[in-house]
mmCIF file as gemmi writes it, N, C-alpha and C atoms, coordinates in Angstrom:
data_model
loop_
_atom_site.group_PDB
_atom_site.id
_atom_site.type_symbol
_atom_site.label_atom_id
_atom_site.label_alt_id
_atom_site.label_comp_id
_atom_site.label_asym_id
_atom_site.label_entity_id
_atom_site.label_seq_id
_atom_site.pdbx_PDB_ins_code
_atom_site.Cartn_x
_atom_site.Cartn_y
_atom_site.Cartn_z
_atom_site.occupancy
_atom_site.B_iso_or_equiv
_atom_site.pdbx_formal_charge
_atom_site.auth_seq_id
_atom_site.auth_asym_id
_atom_site.pdbx_PDB_model_num
ATOM 1 N N . MET Axp A 1 ? 16.35 -25.037 -11.514 1 0 ? 1 A 1
ATOM 2 C CA . MET Axp A 1 ? 16.687 -23.896 -10.696 1 0 ? 1 A 1
ATOM 3 C C . MET Axp A 1 ? 17.631 -24.375 -9.589 1 0 ? 1 A 1
ATOM 4 N N . THR Axp A 2 ? 18.655 -23.614 -9.349 1 0 ? 2 A 1
ATOM 5 C CA . THR Axp A 2 ? 19.644 -23.993 -8.338 1 0 ? 2 A 1
ATOM 6 C C . THR Axp A 2 ? 19.158 -23.585 -6.943 1 0 ? 2 A 1
ATOM 7 N N . ASN Axp A 3 ? 19.802 -24.17 -5.935 1 0 ? 3 A 1
ATOM 8 C CA . ASN Axp A 3 ? 19.482 -23.801 -4.558 1 0 ? 3 A 1
ATOM 9 C C . ASN Axp A 3 ? 19.747 -22.317 -4.305 1 0 ? 3 A 1
ATOM 10 N N . MET Axp A 4 ? 20.782 -21.795 -4.904 1 0 ? 4 A 1
ATOM 11 C CA . MET Axp A 4 ? 21.1 -20.375 -4.735 1 0 ? 4 A 1
ATOM 12 C C . MET Axp A 4 ? 19.997 -19.507 -5.333 1 0 ? 4 A 1
ATOM 13 N N . GLU Axp A 5 ? 19.482 -19.876 -6.481 1 0 ? 5 A 1
ATOM 14 C CA . GLU Axp A 5 ? 18.392 -19.121 -7.112 1 0 ? 5 A 1
ATOM 15 C C . GLU Axp A 5 ? 17.123 -19.174 -6.257 1 0 ? 5 A 1
ATOM 16 N N . ILE Axp A 6 ? 16.858 -20.34 -5.682 1 0 ? 6 A 1
ATOM 17 C CA . ILE Axp A 6 ? 15.702 -20.47 -4.8 1 0 ? 6 A 1
ATOM 18 C C . ILE Axp A 6 ? 15.887 -19.593 -3.558 1 0 ? 6 A 1
ATOM 19 N N . ALA Axp A 7 ? 17.077 -19.644 -2.987 1 0 ? 7 A 1
ATOM 20 C CA . ALA Axp A 7 ? 17.374 -18.811 -1.815 1 0 ? 7 A 1
ATOM 21 C C . ALA Axp A 7 ? 17.234 -17.33 -2.146 1 0 ? 7 A 1
ATOM 22 N N . ASP Axp A 8 ? 17.675 -16.937 -3.326 1 0 ? 8 A 1
ATOM 23 C CA . ASP Axp A 8 ? 17.548 -15.546 -3.75 1 0 ? 8 A 1
ATOM 24 C C . ASP Axp A 8 ? 16.086 -15.13 -3.859 1 0 ? 8 A 1
ATOM 25 N N . LEU Axp A 9 ? 15.253 -16.022 -4.384 1 0 ? 9 A 1
ATOM 26 C CA . LEU Axp A 9 ? 13.818 -15.725 -4.485 1 0 ? 9 A 1
ATOM 27 C C . LEU Axp A 9 ? 13.192 -15.55 -3.109 1 0 ? 9 A 1
ATOM 28 N N . LEU Axp A 10 ? 13.562 -16.421 -2.181 1 0 ? 10 A 1
ATOM 29 C CA . LEU Axp A 10 ? 13.043 -16.292 -0.821 1 0 ? 10 A 1
ATOM 30 C C . LEU Axp A 10 ? 13.495 -14.99 -0.17 1 0 ? 10 A 1
ATOM 31 N N . CYS Axp A 11 ? 14.718 -14.614 -0.417 1 0 ? 11 A 1
ATOM 32 C CA . CYS Axp A 11 ? 15.222 -13.331 0.087 1 0 ? 11 A 1
ATOM 33 C C . CYS Axp A 11 ? 14.447 -12.179 -0.526 1 0 ? 11 A 1
ATOM 34 N N . ASP Axp A 12 ? 14.187 -12.267 -1.827 1 0 ? 12 A 1
ATOM 35 C CA . ASP Axp A 12 ? 13.421 -11.223 -2.517 1 0 ? 12 A 1
ATOM 36 C C . ASP Axp A 12 ? 12.034 -11.05 -1.911 1 0 ? 12 A 1
ATOM 37 N N . ILE Axp A 13 ? 11.375 -12.162 -1.611 1 0 ? 13 A 1
ATOM 38 C CA . ILE Axp A 13 ? 10.018 -12.063 -1.078 1 0 ? 13 A 1
ATOM 39 C C . ILE Axp A 13 ? 10.025 -11.514 0.35 1 0 ? 13 A 1
ATOM 40 N N . ARG Axp A 14 ? 11.022 -11.859 1.134 1 0 ? 14 A 1
ATOM 41 C CA . ARG Axp A 14 ? 11.131 -11.288 2.481 1 0 ? 14 A 1
ATOM 42 C C . ARG Axp A 14 ? 11.336 -9.779 2.404 1 0 ? 14 A 1
ATOM 43 N N . GLU Axp A 15 ? 12.184 -9.344 1.498 1 0 ? 15 A 1
ATOM 44 C CA . GLU Axp A 15 ? 12.418 -7.91 1.32 1 0 ? 15 A 1
ATOM 45 C C . GLU Axp A 15 ? 11.159 -7.199 0.834 1 0 ? 15 A 1
ATOM 46 N N . ALA Axp A 16 ? 10.436 -7.825 -0.085 1 0 ? 16 A 1
ATOM 47 C CA . ALA Axp A 16 ? 9.208 -7.233 -0.611 1 0 ? 16 A 1
ATOM 48 C C . ALA Axp A 16 ? 8.161 -7.102 0.496 1 0 ? 16 A 1
ATOM 49 N N . ARG Axp A 17 ? 8.023 -8.117 1.312 1 0 ? 17 A 1
ATOM 50 C CA . ARG Axp A 17 ? 7.063 -8.069 2.422 1 0 ? 17 A 1
ATOM 51 C C . ARG Axp A 17 ? 7.429 -6.972 3.415 1 0 ? 17 A 1
ATOM 52 N N . ALA Axp A 18 ? 8.711 -6.831 3.689 1 0 ? 18 A 1
ATOM 53 C CA . ALA Axp A 18 ? 9.152 -5.774 4.606 1 0 ? 18 A 1
ATOM 54 C C . ALA Axp A 18 ? 8.824 -4.401 4.02 1 0 ? 18 A 1
ATOM 55 N N . ARG Axp A 19 ? 9.026 -4.233 2.734 1 0 ? 19 A 1
ATOM 56 C CA . ARG Axp A 19 ? 8.718 -2.95 2.074 1 0 ? 19 A 1
ATOM 57 C C . ARG Axp A 19 ? 7.225 -2.668 2.1 1 0 ? 19 A 1
ATOM 58 N N . VAL Axp A 20 ? 6.414 -3.702 1.891 1 0 ? 20 A 1
ATOM 59 C CA . VAL Axp A 20 ? 4.955 -3.528 1.946 1 0 ? 20 A 1
ATOM 60 C C . VAL Axp A 20 ? 4.541 -3.056 3.338 1 0 ? 20 A 1
ATOM 61 N N . LYS Axp A 21 ? 5.143 -3.613 4.379 1 0 ? 21 A 1
ATOM 62 C CA . LYS Axp A 21 ? 4.833 -3.17 5.745 1 0 ? 21 A 1
ATOM 63 C C . LYS Axp A 21 ? 5.188 -1.696 5.928 1 0 ? 21 A 1
ATOM 64 N N . GLU Axp A 22 ? 6.332 -1.284 5.401 1 0 ? 22 A 1
ATOM 65 C CA . GLU Axp A 22 ? 6.742 0.125 5.498 1 0 ? 22 A 1
ATOM 66 C C . GLU Axp A 22 ? 5.746 1.034 4.783 1 0 ? 22 A 1
ATOM 67 N N . ILE Axp A 23 ? 5.32 0.622 3.607 1 0 ? 23 A 1
ATOM 68 C CA . ILE Axp A 23 ? 4.368 1.42 2.827 1 0 ? 23 A 1
ATOM 69 C C . ILE Axp A 23 ? 3.024 1.488 3.549 1 0 ? 23 A 1
ATOM 70 N N . ARG Axp A 24 ? 2.594 0.387 4.131 1 0 ? 24 A 1
ATOM 71 C CA . ARG Axp A 24 ? 1.327 0.372 4.861 1 0 ? 24 A 1
ATOM 72 C C . ARG Axp A 24 ? 1.357 1.368 6.02 1 0 ? 24 A 1
ATOM 73 N N . VAL Axp A 25 ? 2.475 1.438 6.733 1 0 ? 25 A 1
ATOM 74 C CA . VAL Axp A 25 ? 2.611 2.41 7.824 1 0 ? 25 A 1
ATOM 75 C C . VAL Axp A 25 ? 2.477 3.831 7.274 1 0 ? 25 A 1
ATOM 76 N N . GLU Axp A 26 ? 3.105 4.107 6.153 1 0 ? 26 A 1
ATOM 77 C CA . GLU Axp A 26 ? 3 5.43 5.528 1 0 ? 26 A 1
ATOM 78 C C . GLU Axp A 26 ? 1.561 5.736 5.13 1 0 ? 26 A 1
ATOM 79 N N . LEU Axp A 27 ? 0.852 4.742 4.563 1 0 ? 27 A 1
ATOM 80 C CA . LEU Axp A 27 ? -0.539 4.954 4.163 1 0 ? 27 A 1
ATOM 81 C C . LEU Axp A 27 ? -1.44 5.18 5.371 1 0 ? 27 A 1
ATOM 82 N N . ILE Axp A 28 ? -1.16 4.511 6.476 1 0 ? 28 A 1
ATOM 83 C CA . ILE Axp A 28 ? -1.927 4.742 7.705 1 0 ? 28 A 1
ATOM 84 C C . ILE Axp A 28 ? -1.72 6.172 8.179 1 0 ? 28 A 1
ATOM 85 N N . GLU Axp A 29 ? -0.489 6.645 8.145 1 0 ? 29 A 1
ATOM 86 C CA . GLU Axp A 29 ? -0.205 8.036 8.529 1 0 ? 29 A 1
ATOM 87 C C . GLU Axp A 29 ? -0.955 9.012 7.63 1 0 ? 29 A 1
ATOM 88 N N . ILE Axp A 30 ? -1.001 8.729 6.352 1 0 ? 30 A 1
ATOM 89 C CA . ILE Axp A 30 ? -1.729 9.583 5.406 1 0 ? 30 A 1
ATOM 90 C C . ILE Axp A 30 ? -3.215 9.574 5.726 1 0 ? 30 A 1
ATOM 91 N N . ALA Axp A 31 ? -3.76 8.396 5.995 1 0 ? 31 A 1
ATOM 92 C CA . ALA Axp A 31 ? -5.188 8.292 6.304 1 0 ? 31 A 1
ATOM 93 C C . ALA Axp A 31 ? -5.534 9.1 7.547 1 0 ? 31 A 1
ATOM 94 N N . VAL Axp A 32 ? -4.664 9.066 8.536 1 0 ? 32 A 1
ATOM 95 C CA . VAL Axp A 32 ? -4.912 9.798 9.775 1 0 ? 32 A 1
ATOM 96 C C . VAL Axp A 32 ? -4.721 11.296 9.562 1 0 ? 32 A 1
ATOM 97 N N . ASN Axp A 33 ? -3.623 11.675 8.945 1 0 ? 33 A 1
ATOM 98 C CA . ASN Axp A 33 ? -3.282 13.095 8.813 1 0 ? 33 A 1
ATOM 99 C C . ASN Axp A 33 ? -4.021 13.82 7.701 1 0 ? 33 A 1
ATOM 100 N N . ASN Axp A 34 ? -4.314 13.156 6.606 1 0 ? 34 A 1
ATOM 101 C CA . ASN Axp A 34 ? -4.924 13.825 5.458 1 0 ? 34 A 1
ATOM 102 C C . ASN Axp A 34 ? -6.405 13.526 5.299 1 0 ? 34 A 1
ATOM 103 N N . LEU Axp A 35 ? -6.828 12.322 5.68 1 0 ? 35 A 1
ATOM 104 C CA . LEU Axp A 35 ? -8.211 11.934 5.473 1 0 ? 35 A 1
ATOM 105 C C . LEU Axp A 35 ? -9.057 12.103 6.724 1 0 ? 35 A 1
ATOM 106 N N . GLY Axp A 36 ? -8.403 12.343 7.865 1 0 ? 36 A 1
ATOM 107 C CA . GLY Axp A 36 ? -9.123 12.562 9.105 1 0 ? 36 A 1
ATOM 108 C C . GLY Axp A 36 ? -9.69 11.304 9.743 1 0 ? 36 A 1
ATOM 109 N N . ILE Axp A 37 ? -9.15 10.162 9.4 1 0 ? 37 A 1
ATOM 110 C CA . ILE Axp A 37 ? -9.603 8.892 9.964 1 0 ? 37 A 1
ATOM 111 C C . ILE Axp A 37 ? -8.867 8.671 11.285 1 0 ? 37 A 1
ATOM 112 N N . SER Axp A 38 ? -9.548 8.069 12.248 1 0 ? 38 A 1
ATOM 113 C CA . SER Axp A 38 ? -8.883 7.799 13.519 1 0 ? 38 A 1
ATOM 114 C C . SER Axp A 38 ? -7.749 6.802 13.303 1 0 ? 38 A 1
ATOM 115 N N . GLN Axp A 39 ? -6.745 6.898 14.139 1 0 ? 39 A 1
ATOM 116 C CA . GLN Axp A 39 ? -5.6 6.004 14.005 1 0 ? 39 A 1
ATOM 117 C C . GLN Axp A 39 ? -6.024 4.549 14.171 1 0 ? 39 A 1
ATOM 118 N N . LEU Axp A 40 ? -6.898 4.276 15.124 1 0 ? 40 A 1
ATOM 119 C CA . LEU Axp A 40 ? -7.352 2.905 15.346 1 0 ? 40 A 1
ATOM 120 C C . LEU Axp A 40 ? -8.091 2.362 14.126 1 0 ? 40 A 1
ATOM 121 N N . GLU Axp A 41 ? -8.966 3.193 13.546 1 0 ? 41 A 1
ATOM 122 C CA . GLU Axp A 41 ? -9.699 2.76 12.353 1 0 ? 41 A 1
ATOM 123 C C . GLU Axp A 41 ? -8.743 2.493 11.193 1 0 ? 41 A 1
ATOM 124 N N . ALA Axp A 42 ? -7.769 3.368 11.013 1 0 ? 42 A 1
ATOM 125 C CA . ALA Axp A 42 ? -6.809 3.203 9.921 1 0 ? 42 A 1
ATOM 126 C C . ALA Axp A 42 ? -5.971 1.939 10.103 1 0 ? 42 A 1
ATOM 127 N N . ILE Axp A 43 ? -5.558 1.683 11.327 1 0 ? 43 A 1
ATOM 128 C CA . ILE Axp A 43 ? -4.739 0.495 11.602 1 0 ? 43 A 1
ATOM 129 C C . ILE Axp A 43 ? -5.541 -0.778 11.351 1 0 ? 43 A 1
ATOM 130 N N . LYS Axp A 44 ? -6.807 -0.766 11.736 1 0 ? 44 A 1
ATOM 131 C CA . LYS Axp A 44 ? -7.633 -1.967 11.602 1 0 ? 44 A 1
ATOM 132 C C . LYS Axp A 44 ? -8.238 -2.134 10.209 1 0 ? 44 A 1
ATOM 133 N N . HIS Axp A 45 ? -8.14 -1.101 9.37 1 0 ? 45 A 1
ATOM 134 C CA . HIS Axp A 45 ? -8.753 -1.184 8.04 1 0 ? 45 A 1
ATOM 135 C C . HIS Axp A 45 ? -8.104 -2.325 7.261 1 0 ? 45 A 1
ATOM 136 N N . PRO Axp A 46 ? -8.918 -3.235 6.714 1 0 ? 46 A 1
ATOM 137 C CA . PRO Axp A 46 ? -8.354 -4.405 6.039 1 0 ? 46 A 1
ATOM 138 C C . PRO Axp A 46 ? -7.64 -4.081 4.722 1 0 ? 46 A 1
ATOM 139 N N . ASN Axp A 47 ? -7.975 -2.949 4.096 1 0 ? 47 A 1
ATOM 140 C CA . ASN Axp A 47 ? -7.366 -2.619 2.815 1 0 ? 47 A 1
ATOM 141 C C . ASN Axp A 47 ? -7.137 -1.114 2.739 1 0 ? 47 A 1
ATOM 142 N N . ILE Axp A 48 ? -6.161 -0.662 3.484 1 0 ? 48 A 1
ATOM 143 C CA . ILE Axp A 48 ? -5.869 0.774 3.564 1 0 ? 48 A 1
ATOM 144 C C . ILE Axp A 48 ? -5.5 1.343 2.194 1 0 ? 48 A 1
ATOM 145 N N . GLU Axp A 49 ? -4.939 0.496 1.326 1 0 ? 49 A 1
ATOM 146 C CA . GLU Axp A 49 ? -4.554 0.955 -0.009 1 0 ? 49 A 1
ATOM 147 C C . GLU Axp A 49 ? -5.783 1.42 -0.784 1 0 ? 49 A 1
ATOM 148 N N . SER Axp A 50 ? -6.853 0.631 -0.719 1 0 ? 50 A 1
ATOM 149 C CA . SER Axp A 50 ? -8.079 0.996 -1.437 1 0 ? 50 A 1
ATOM 150 C C . SER Axp A 50 ? -8.701 2.255 -0.859 1 0 ? 50 A 1
ATOM 151 N N . LEU Axp A 51 ? -8.627 2.413 0.449 1 0 ? 51 A 1
ATOM 152 C CA . LEU Axp A 51 ? -9.17 3.601 1.087 1 0 ? 51 A 1
ATOM 153 C C . LEU Axp A 51 ? -8.462 4.857 0.591 1 0 ? 51 A 1
ATOM 154 N N . VAL Axp A 52 ? -7.148 4.832 0.599 1 0 ? 52 A 1
ATOM 155 C CA . VAL Axp A 52 ? -6.372 5.994 0.147 1 0 ? 52 A 1
ATOM 156 C C . VAL Axp A 52 ? -6.542 6.187 -1.359 1 0 ? 52 A 1
ATOM 157 N N . ASP Axp A 53 ? -6.617 5.105 -2.118 1 0 ? 53 A 1
ATOM 158 C CA . ASP Axp A 53 ? -6.843 5.192 -3.556 1 0 ? 53 A 1
ATOM 159 C C . ASP Axp A 53 ? -8.197 5.847 -3.842 1 0 ? 53 A 1
ATOM 160 N N . GLY Axp A 54 ? -9.222 5.437 -3.101 1 0 ? 54 A 1
ATOM 161 C CA . GLY Axp A 54 ? -10.54 6.044 -3.262 1 0 ? 54 A 1
ATOM 162 C C . GLY Axp A 54 ? -10.535 7.525 -2.943 1 0 ? 54 A 1
ATOM 163 N N . TYR Axp A 55 ? -9.758 7.906 -1.941 1 0 ? 55 A 1
ATOM 164 C CA . TYR Axp A 55 ? -9.608 9.33 -1.605 1 0 ? 55 A 1
ATOM 165 C C . TYR Axp A 55 ? -9.025 10.09 -2.799 1 0 ? 55 A 1
ATOM 166 N N . LEU Axp A 56 ? -7.973 9.542 -3.383 1 0 ? 56 A 1
ATOM 167 C CA . LEU Axp A 56 ? -7.347 10.206 -4.538 1 0 ? 56 A 1
ATOM 168 C C . LEU Axp A 56 ? -8.322 10.332 -5.703 1 0 ? 56 A 1
ATOM 169 N N . ILE Axp A 57 ? -9.054 9.278 -5.972 1 0 ? 57 A 1
ATOM 170 C CA . ILE Axp A 57 ? -10.034 9.309 -7.057 1 0 ? 57 A 1
ATOM 171 C C . ILE Axp A 57 ? -11.085 10.364 -6.767 1 0 ? 57 A 1
ATOM 172 N N . GLY Axp A 58 ? -11.548 10.422 -5.509 1 0 ? 58 A 1
ATOM 173 C CA . GLY Axp A 58 ? -12.534 11.429 -5.12 1 0 ? 58 A 1
ATOM 174 C C . GLY Axp A 58 ? -12.019 12.845 -5.268 1 0 ? 58 A 1
ATOM 175 N N . GLN Axp A 59 ? -10.722 13.019 -5.162 1 0 ? 59 A 1
ATOM 176 C CA . GLN Axp A 59 ? -10.098 14.329 -5.326 1 0 ? 59 A 1
ATOM 177 C C . GLN Axp A 59 ? -9.819 14.652 -6.795 1 0 ? 59 A 1
ATOM 178 N N . GLY Axp A 60 ? -10.159 13.703 -7.672 1 0 ? 60 A 1
ATOM 179 C CA . GLY Axp A 60 ? -9.946 13.913 -9.095 1 0 ? 60 A 1
ATOM 180 C C . GLY Axp A 60 ? -8.538 13.611 -9.559 1 0 ? 60 A 1
ATOM 181 N N . PHE Axp A 61 ? -7.751 12.976 -8.715 1 0 ? 61 A 1
ATOM 182 C CA . PHE Axp A 61 ? -6.372 12.643 -9.074 1 0 ? 61 A 1
ATOM 183 C C . PHE Axp A 61 ? -6.326 11.229 -9.617 1 0 ? 61 A 1
ATOM 184 N N . ILE Axp A 62 ? -5.907 11.1 -10.846 1 0 ? 62 A 1
ATOM 185 C CA . ILE Axp A 62 ? -5.82 9.79 -11.478 1 0 ? 62 A 1
ATOM 186 C C . ILE Axp A 62 ? -4.349 9.401 -11.572 1 0 ? 62 A 1
ATOM 187 N N . GLN Axp A 63 ? -4.022 8.308 -10.963 1 0 ? 63 A 1
ATOM 188 C CA . GLN Axp A 63 ? -2.64 7.835 -10.963 1 0 ? 63 A 1
ATOM 189 C C . GLN Axp A 63 ? -2.244 7.312 -12.331 1 0 ? 63 A 1
ATOM 190 N N . SER Axp A 64 ? -0.957 7.332 -12.608 1 0 ? 64 A 1
ATOM 191 C CA . SER Axp A 64 ? -0.505 6.742 -13.859 1 0 ? 64 A 1
ATOM 192 C C . SER Axp A 64 ? -0.858 5.256 -13.827 1 0 ? 64 A 1
ATOM 193 N N . GLY Axp A 65 ? -1.278 4.76 -14.97 1 0 ? 65 A 1
ATOM 194 C CA . GLY Axp A 65 ? -1.719 3.376 -15.056 1 0 ? 65 A 1
ATOM 195 C C . GLY Axp A 65 ? -3.198 3.212 -14.745 1 0 ? 65 A 1
ATOM 196 N N . ARG Axp A 66 ? -3.873 4.298 -14.369 1 0 ? 66 A 1
ATOM 197 C CA . ARG Axp A 66 ? -5.293 4.242 -14.041 1 0 ? 66 A 1
ATOM 198 C C . ARG Axp A 66 ? -6.122 5.067 -15.013 1 0 ? 66 A 1
ATOM 199 N N . GLU Axp A 67 ? -5.505 5.52 -16.099 1 0 ? 67 A 1
ATOM 200 C CA . GLU Axp A 67 ? -6.202 6.398 -17.034 1 0 ? 67 A 1
ATOM 201 C C . GLU Axp A 67 ? -7.444 5.752 -17.639 1 0 ? 67 A 1
ATOM 202 N N . ASP Axp A 68 ? -7.457 4.436 -17.744 1 0 ? 68 A 1
ATOM 203 C CA . ASP Axp A 68 ? -8.563 3.753 -18.422 1 0 ? 68 A 1
ATOM 204 C C . ASP Axp A 68 ? -9.679 3.333 -17.454 1 0 ? 68 A 1
ATOM 205 N N . TRP Axp A 69 ? -9.68 3.829 -16.232 1 0 ? 69 A 1
ATOM 206 C CA . TRP Axp A 69 ? -10.685 3.406 -15.264 1 0 ? 69 A 1
ATOM 207 C C . TRP Axp A 69 ? -12.054 4.042 -15.514 1 0 ? 69 A 1
ATOM 208 N N . ARG Axp A 70 ? -12.092 5.126 -16.254 1 0 ? 70 A 1
ATOM 209 C CA . ARG Axp A 70 ? -13.356 5.851 -16.441 1 0 ? 70 A 1
ATOM 210 C C . ARG Axp A 70 ? -14.353 5.078 -17.222 1 0 ? 70 A 1
């Protein structure tokens, strides 16, 4: 692997981490606005993705790729 390829991978991971942070902020907003969770609780929740996912499952909404969870 060349130095340029390694540098590209590092750039990719930095971009991915930044996107994950953006998505987490959106999920916190959803938890506060749609699930009625306090903002502090949502911010401190260690796995906000699972919380919102559980909400969707409880609402009977099955995401694509989750059809076999039953």
